[in-house]
N, C-alpha and C positions, 0 to 999 in steps of 0.2 A: 505260585500257581498260576502267573499273569506274564511269566516268560517266552510262551510262546503266541503270545500277543504283539511284541519286539520286534524291530527290524521288518516290519509288512506296512506298507503304506497303504492308505483307507483313503476312499473318496466320500466327499458328500453325497446326499441324495441326489436321483435325479430331478425331481422336483424344484429343486433350490433352483434351479433355471430358471422353470415358471414360475416361481415369488419373486426373484429378483426382476422379471422380463414386468410385472403386471408389479410391482412397488414403483419400480421406476414411469410405470403410463403412469400410475397413478400421480409423480412427483412431479414431471415433467410436461407432458405431452397435456392430460387437463385442465391445468390452467390455459395454458393454450389457444385451447376447443371454449375455454368460456372467453378467453378476450376477443376470438373470433363470434361468437354468438351472441354478445354484448356488441358490437359494433354493426352484423345483421340486423339486428332489434331499431338501433340506435338510425336506419337506414329506411325500416319500414319493415323485412323482409328478402325475402329474394327475389333478386330483377336480372335484367340484363347486363345496370354495371357493375354488381359484384358476384356473378355468378362463375367467374373468371378467379378472379381470389379465392374465392371456395374451393373450386379442384384444384387450386393449389396448394390450397391449407390442406384438402384433405390428402393430397398427393405425399406431402413431406410428415402429418404423422405418421400414413401409411411406410413410410420409407424408413423413419425414425426407430418406428415400432419394429420393421422387420432388424435394422443394425441392434437394438437392442435386445433383441431376443438371439441373435448371431452372438452378439459378445456375452453372453449370459450362460450362452450356452457354452462357448471358449473358455470364460472363466470356471465351469464345474469342470471341464474337461482339464486342468490346470491345476487348479485348486486338491491337495494332498495335507495328509498327517498320519502323519504316524509317533510311534517309543521307540525312545533309543536311547541309550548310555543314562538311563536317569533323567531326563528330561523328555516334555512333549512338541512336537516339528512340526509348523508348519510350513507350506512353500503353496505361493499359490502368484496369479497378475499372468498374464496375456504376452504380450511384448519381454516388460520388463518382471524379471523374475524376482521376490519379497520372500525374505526368508524368516522366520523367526523361530529361537530354541530356544525353551521359559521353562530351569529344572523345578521336578516338580517338591524340592525346600523351597520354592520362593512363591508357590500357589499360597494363595490366601484361600479362596472357596472359586466352586462351579457352580454358578446359578444357571438357570434356563427363564427360556421364554415363548411362550404359544400364543400366535399371532389365530386370526381366522383361517389366514393363508395356511399357515404350519396348522393348525388342526384339520384345516381341510384333506389335508396330506398326512397326517399324523407323523408329525414329522415338531424335532424343538428346536430352537435356537439356544448354543452353547454360549457363557461369556466366562471365562475362566480371566479369574481378579489375581492380583500380585500385591504383594504388602506396600510398594509404592508407584503401581500403576493410577492409574487416570482417565479417566474420557469413558467408552463403552464396555470396554475388555482388553486383557492385553493379547487374550487372543479370544477370538471369535469364529465357532465353527457354525454358519447360516442356516442349516436344514441339516440334520442327521435326524436320521430314527430314533424313536423312544426308548428301543433295546439297546442301539449305540450309545446313548446317553448316560445308561446308567454305567455300560457299561466302559464309558470312557470314565465317569466318574469313579468306578469300583479299580480302576488301573492307576487313576491318578490319586487317590488316596490311602491305597498299597505304597504308590511310587514316594509319598510325604510320610510316613507311617520308617522304612528302610531309608528315607535320609537322615532320619532326627535317631535310627537306632547307630548310624556311622557317628551321628556327634554325638549320643551317650552310650554308650553299648549296654550301657545297665540299665537302659529301659527295655523291659518287656512288652513285646503286641499283644497285644490282646483285646478283645471287641473288634475283630475285622466286619467294618460293614459291607461286605461284599456278596453281591448274588451271584446267579447261578453264570458262567459265562454262555454266550448269544449267539443268535447263528447272523447275525447281520454283520459280524467281525471274523465271522467263518470259523469256529470252534466250536469239534465236534462232540467233547463231553464238558459232559455239565457238573459243577460243582458246589454243595450249598456246602456254608460253611454255619459249623451251627453257633457260633456264637456271635450274637447280633448286638448293634448299639441301641442302647431303650432310648427311646425318640417318645417322648412325652408330648404330649398337647398342652402348652399351656394357658389358651385364652384363641376363645373363637367367636366372632363378633355376629352374634344374628339379626335375626332381619330388624326388630325391632330396633336396634341399634344401629343399623348399616342406613336405614331409612331416617332416623332422627340425627345421623350422620352428614348422610345428602342433604337437608333439607336447612342446614346449618354452617352449611360448607365454606359458603361466600366466596364462592368460584364465581355468581353473577357477574365482578367485575374482571375477570380474566376472558369468560366469555364474550363481552360485550368490547374489552381490549384488542383479542384473537380478528373479531368481526372490523373493528378499525385499524388494521393494519392490515388484512385482507383488502381493504375499498382502498388505502394506501396505495398496492402493490397496482390495482386498475384506475388511479384516477384519471389516468389520461383517458380513457375510455367513457367514464361514468361521466352521462350528462349533468356536469352541476346547475347548469344555467336552470334548467329544467326544475332538478329537486328546490332551487334555492327560489323561484318562484312558488312552484307548490306551496312550500314552506311560507313566505308572503302573505298568500292565500288564507293559509290554515290561521296563523295569529289575525288575521282581521276577523275570522271568526270567532273568535271568544277563546282567552285563555283553558275556558273548561276540554274542549275539544284536544288543543295542543296537552295539555293532563292526562287525556284520555291516554294518546298518542302513545306520551313516554309509559304510564303505567303500562297499559298493553306489551311496549318493548319489552321494559323492567319483567315484567312477568312469563315473558318467555325465556329470556333471559338465565332466568330463577327456573326453570322447570331446564333447560337443557343445563345446566349448573347442575341439578340436583341428577336427572338423568346421567351424567359422565360420573359420577363421585360413586351413585349404587354401582353401576359398569365395570370402574375400578377397583373397588374395595368390595367388590362381591363373594362372597365364600373367605373371606380373610380369617385367615388364619397362623398363628405363632407357635414351634412348635422348637422343642430343644433336646439335645444332646448333650455326649459325654464334655463334647467339645464347640459345639455349633445353637448357634438360633436360627431355626429354621423360618421363615416368612413368605408364604403363601398367599395369592388376592390376581379376580380379576374373572371378570366373566366372557367376555369377549376374547381377548388375550389374557389368557393366565402366564401369570412371573411367578418366578423365585427366588427369592434372595438368600444368601448364605451370611452368616457375618460370626465368622468365630468370635468364641470368649473374649478371648485373649486380645483383639482388636479396639474392643467397647473403650472409649474416650471420656465417656460420660451419656447421664440422662436427663434429657429439658422436657419439664413440665407444662401447658399450656394451656391456659385456662380463657377463652372469653370472656365476657360479660353473664350472656347469655346460658349456654352451658355450664358457667357455673353456678345462675343462678337455680337451674335444674338438678346440678348437681355432677354433671358428666364434665370431661378433661384428654387433653391431646397426652399423649407420651410418644415422645423421638427421641431414638437414638445414633446419636454421633456417633462414628466409627474410624477408625485410619484404615488410609486406605479408598478408591472406589469403590461406591454400591450403586449395582442399578438398580434400584430402588429411586422414589420422585427427588431426580436434582441430587443433590449434596445431604438431604435429606431424608431421614428414613422413619415414614411412620412403626413406631414399635408396638402400640393404642393408638388407632386412628381418632377413638372414641372408647373411654370407658367409663365407673360409676368412681366417683372419687373416693368412695369409700372401699375399694376393692383394688387400686391402685399400689398402695403398701405393698400389701398379700401381694400381689402378683411379680411385681416387681418383685420380691425378698427370694421369692420362687425362684426366680428368675438369672437373681443376684445373689448369692446369698452371702456374702461376704460383706456384704453393701447396704446401709440402712438409708428409709427412706421417708423419716419423719417431714412434717410440715415444722420451716426454721423458725424459734422461737424469738429469736434477739432480735427485736423490733427499734430501729430509728429512735437516739433521742428527742424533742421535742425544741433545742436547736436550730436543728436542720432541715424543721421546714418551711420558715420562711425559703431555703434555698432552692425548696420544688415550683415555689411561684414565681422568682425574680426569673429562672429562666424561661421564662416566655415572653417575657416585657418588650423582648425586642422586636419583636412580630406581632402581640399581640393589638398593643397603644396604636404603634404608627397604621395599624388595618382598622381598628375605630376609629382614628381620625376620614382617611380617606370614603370611608362608608360612609360619614356624617357629610363629609363636604363634597361627596358626588351623587348618593342618595338622599339628598330631603326633602321632606322630613321625614322618611322610612328609618333611613341612614342611624337615628340615630336607636333605634329598637336595639342595634351593637353592641350596645354599654349594657346591656343585658351579659354580653360575655364577660365581663369583671368578673357577675359574682357566681358563672359557671365556670372560670377558669379558678378560683379561688377553692370552692368544692373540690371540683378532679386535684388540685393541689394536694387538698389534705387526703384526700380519697391516696394519690400514688404516696404520700410516705406515711399512711395506714398499711400501704400493703407492702412495703419494700422490709426487710430483716434476715438475717442471715445465722448460721450456726457452723459451728465446724462439731466434728463427731469422730474420734480417734481419729482415723488420715483422711477423714473425707472434709471437705465442704460443700456447703446449700446455700447457695447465692438467690435470692428473689427481690423479685421489681414490676414497675407493673409498668407498659410504654404508654401508648394513646388511651389504648382499654383492657386490651391480653394481658396476662398476668403471668410471668414467664420463670418461671424455677428451674436453679441449675443445678446437679449432683457429679458431682465428681471426685476423685482423688486426687491428694497432692501432688502424686505422682503422674497424673496424666496432664496437668499444665504444662504445659507449654512456653506463656509466658504471662507476668503478672505485671499490671498495671496501676497506680495511683497517679487519676488527673487531678489537678488543686490549682483553680484558680486562686488568685488576689483576694479577691473576695471569701470564697470557703477560706482560705487561711488564715484569716480573721477569725472566723467563727469556729474553727480547728474541727471542720468537716472536709470531704474530700470520694470523692469516686472512685470506686474497686472497679477492676474488668478483668476477669480470668480469660484464658483463650486457651483452647483445647483443638487439635485434630478433627476435621469435618469432613471426610470425601478428601475431595481435593482442597480440599481451605479448610477458613475453621469459624470453630462456634464459637460467643463470648459470654460469659454468666458475669452479671453485672448489678453492682448497691450504688444509688447515687445519694450522694452524699450522707452518708454516714460517717459518727466519730473517726477523726483521723484515729485512734489510737487502734483502733479496734479495725481499722484498715489495713494498718501498720502492721498488727499483729499476724493476721492473715496472708499480707503479701512476703513479711519474710520467711513462714511456714509455706510457702511454696514458691521460692524461686527455689533454682536447679540448686545450690551447695548444703539445704536445711531439710530438702524430701529425703 
């Protein structure tokens, strides 16, 4: 039913040129204008001395805008994609033609993104991912209509099923997830397939949970570091001497003023963090069909990420102390191949009740179990949780006592806190082997991490044992699985060496 779509070449939507121009203007030209504006402010406004540089800057910006516009138009004209011989083929480039041919059988998923500009024109950005791909996408179609996006996905799905039929002729094609043929691809006849794949909504984040996620996201550090990095880019244009003088003046006025300013800065950063998290995870939904997990989210920029069930390597549950106290946690999905999610980690449930976690995960992965690991560490491993921090704790206390007398003696309170924290980490660590599954749990500085995976998904197993651990018959077990372009790690520190070796041999390639 898709044969008439093969061989004909298609172009992107004309608005892709406009979107590309605006993106370049945002990324390149706006910083130039910011730098010039800072210089104008430093010199006390526009005067005869800086009028000529202002006009030159505006002329350069105008020329660059014209150049980027023409370049974007030529890129749009020279961008073509089509379907042929079991492949999606893309050719683009103004002066140097770049070609990329991707067989349907290698395609892992077809994801989409809708930025504010895309939504303004009713368009979608398509990311075609392959099993071994990395980065943004093996094939990227910057701007196509929504109807064309649906048709592209249907053609690719048809091609993938045909590829599987050639490899395994006994497989029967059922449940073709195809929609009607679409005007954008200039197909007049419309057909509908009676058997549609069953898509179930497994999880949908409520407004209450979204607000709780936003207020406890901890993104304040990201905001402050981002501001710092931004300022570092313009360090030469920032009046450092003036700012330093103002800081000295404020310090003389008293610690209360300084503390108030710091508190205001952190409060503003927290508000921005809440807003960014709310916008990013708005309308977060997890759906499942026969072969894939489909995740959609976003208010201003809508994203859809498709993860084939066969590519899932493991599930990681993360609990920070505050969320653990109120009975919530975050569930991260680790998948082989690149994902168009948040970096290399893809939040399956950004925030979910701990009581519902096992039920929800079992509905997505019925062949796996998700209990809390039962086997805790022996008592003789407890001292090793304390020793690991002595190499930095004792020198730190000594330095504080020496350089900040007499208040430095307060740092001695770090010792009982360290003992309490070590006991907490020892109590939190646990593990369990369930049939062909391995469950590892450990606590970092504060958050609790639990990794669920199967033995056949483990890429490498490692037992790390120092001379001190060897004397106490303990060791640290680390299992690594594929996660995006990198690896994720599950670990249990200072566990009994016999238990560590048992899991190690169970997850080595010859034992899987």
